[in-house]
C-alpha positions in Angstrom: 2.1 -10.6 18.9 5.1 -8.4 18.2 6.9 -6.2 20.6 5.7 -3.1 18.7 2.1 -4.2 19.0 2.5 -4.8 22.7 3.9 -1.4 23.3 1.0 0.1 21.2 -1.4 -1.8 23.4 0.0 -0.1 26.5 0.4 3.4 25.0 -2.8 3.7 23.0 -5.0 0.6 23.3 -7.7 1.5 20.7 -5.1 2.0 18.0 -3.7 -1.4 18.7 -7.0 -3.2 17.8 -8.0 -1.1 14.8 -7.6 -4.0 12.4 -9.9 -6.2 14.5 -13.1 -4.4 13.5 -15.3 -1.5 14.5 -17.0 -3.2 17.5 -13.7 -4.2 19.0 -12.3 -0.7 18.7 -15.4 0.7 20.3 -15.3 -1.7 23.2 -11.6 -1.0 23.8 -12.1 2.7 23.5 -14.9 2.7 26.1 -12.8 0.6 28.4 -9.9 3.1 27.9 -12.3 6.0 28.8 -13.4 4.2 31.9 -9.8 3.8 32.9 -6.5 3.3 31.1 -5.7 0.0 32.7 -8.9 -1.9 31.6 -8.4 -0.7 28.0 -4.8 -1.7 28.0 -5.6 -5.2 29.4 -8.4 -5.7 26.9 -6.1 -4.7 24.0 -3.4 -7.0 25.2 -5.8 -10.0 25.6 -7.4 -9.4 22.2 -4.0 -9.1 20.4 -2.7 -12.2 22.2 -5.7 -14.3 21.3 -5.5 -13.1 17.6 -1.7 -13.9 17.5 -2.2 -17.4 18.8 -5.1 -18.1 16.5 -2.9 -17.9 13.4 
C-alpha cells in the first residue's frame, strides 16, 4: 500500500476502496457514517490486506 493510498484511507475512506467493488465501498461508507474512525480503520485494513495479497 502506497503512502498516497494510506492518506486517502484516512481523509476519505470510501474513495480509497472504490476499486475493491461495490459491496466494499458500501460497507466502508456505512462505517464512515457511523463514525469516521471505524471507516478509516476498515479502509486501512482492506487496503493493507489487498497490498499483501499481490
